[in-house]
N, C-alpha and C positions, 0 to 999 in steps of 0.2 A: 322724273319723279323719284325721290330717294326713300320714300316710306317703306317699300318692300325690303330694301337693303338695311334700313334702320331696324325693322322688325327682325330680320334674319340675324343681325349683329346682337340685338337684345336677347333673342332666343339662345344664341350660342353662348353669350356671357352668362345667362341664367343657368344653362346646362353646365358650364364650366364651374360656377359657384357650387352647384348641387354635387357634382362629381368630386370637387375638392373637399367639400364637407364630408362626403362619404369616405374619401381617402384619409382624412384626418382621424377617423375612428379606428384605423388599422395601424398595426405596428410596422414601421419601416423595415424592409428586408424580407417580409413574409410574402408568400405567393399571392395572397389576397391584395396586399398593398401594391405589389408590382402590377397586377392585372388592372387595378383601378388607375394606377399611375400612367399606364399605357393609354387609357381613355383620356386622361387629363392632357397628356402630351399630344394626343391626336386632335383634340379640339383647338389647340393653340394655332396651328396653321390655318384652320378654317376661320378662326376669329381674325387672324391677320389678313387673310384674303378678303373677308367681308368688309373689314375696316378699310382696306385699300380700295375696294370697289366703291364703297360709300364716299371716300375722299375723292376718288376720281369723278364720281357722279356729281359731287358738289363743286369740284374745282374744274371739271370739264376735261381733265387729262386722262389718259388711258391708265387703267389700274395696272401696276406692276404685278407680275405673277409671283406668287410665293414659292419659295424653293420647296421641292418635294422632300418632306421629312420622313416619309413612310419607310424607306430603306434604313435610315439611321435609327428610327424607332424600333424596327424589327431587330436590328443588330444589337441595340441596347437591351431589348427584352431577352435576346439570346444570351448576351453576356451576363445578365442578371441570373438567368436560369443556370448557366455554367457556374457562377459564383455560389449559388445556393446548393448545387450538387457538390461542389468542392467543400463547402462548409459541412454538409452532411457526411461526406467521406472523412473529414477531419475529426469528427466527434469521437469515433472509437480510438483514434490515436491520442486525443486529449485525455480520454479516460485511462488509457494504458500509461500515458506519461504521468498522470497524477498518481496512479498506483505505484509506478516505479519510483517517483520522488518520495512517496511515503515509505516505501521499503528501504530506500537509500537512507532516509533520515533515521529509521529504526536501526539499520545496520551501523550507522555512525554512532548512535547512542550506545549500542551494545559494545562497539569497539572502544568507546571512551570509558565505559564502565570496566571493561576488561583491562584497559591500560591502568586505570586507577587501582584495580585489585592487584595487578602485577607490581605496581609501585609500592603498595602497602606490604605485599609479600616480601619484596626486596628489602624493605625497611625492617620487617620483622624477622628476616632470615637469621641474623645473629642470635636472637632470642630463641628461635626454633632450634637452631643447632645446639645451643647451650642446654636447653631442656632435653633434647634428644640424647646428648652425651651424658647428662645426669641420669636419665632413665636407663641408659645402657650400663652405666657403672653400677647402678642399684641392682639391675637384673643380674649382672655378673657376680656381684657380692652375694645375691640370693642363691645363685647357682652353686657358688663355692660352699656356702653354708649347707645347702641341701646335700651336696656331695659328702661333706664331713658327717652329716647326720646319717646318710646311707651307710657310710663306712662304719660308723659307730654301731649302727643297727646290725650290720653284718657280723661285727666282732661279738656283739651281745648274743646274736642268734647262734654263733658258733660255740660260744661258751655254754649256752643252755643245751645245745645238742650234745656237747661232750658230757655235760653233767647227766643228761638223760641216759646216754649210752652207758655211763659208769653205773648208774643206778640199775639199769636194765641187766647188765652183765652180773652184778653181784646180788641181785634179789632172788630169794628162793621162789621156786615155782609153786603156785597154788594148786590144791588138789583138783580144782575145776579145770585147770589147764593141763594136768597130767594125762597121758594117754590111758585109755580104758584097760589095756593089757597089763599095765603095771599095777593096777589096783587089785 
């Protein structure tokens, strides 16, 4: 009688459909997806064994045994766990790398701006030198004029001092300035 085997196969297929539908709602690579995927992969050998038993019961031959997939599934789950841990460890490095790339781009932009400014200054250097030389000549001329004016002022001051001294020496003394004993 194959009815119990057919029911077991139908139940396993229904369970597989249900678990696959649940897995479809999760994002691949997440821990939830991986946990449900382990259940999906665990049902497959059971379905294969039930199908083989049903075929054997219908055909009268002994059902071949399904290979044991449990160790491979455990190893797959462990590898996925290791992968997720490596991804988590890589996150800070990705953030640092992005920040470093951004800083490098900013430095390159600053270097380009500095290079442009240096090129502009090299281009303007003859004009700057010409303007500086003109300003120097003007300042030297102004200094010479100021020196002549100072000398002229000294001569004028000396003349006035001499005139004052002359007036002072020849002027009669006023009664207010005479000593009290002479009066």
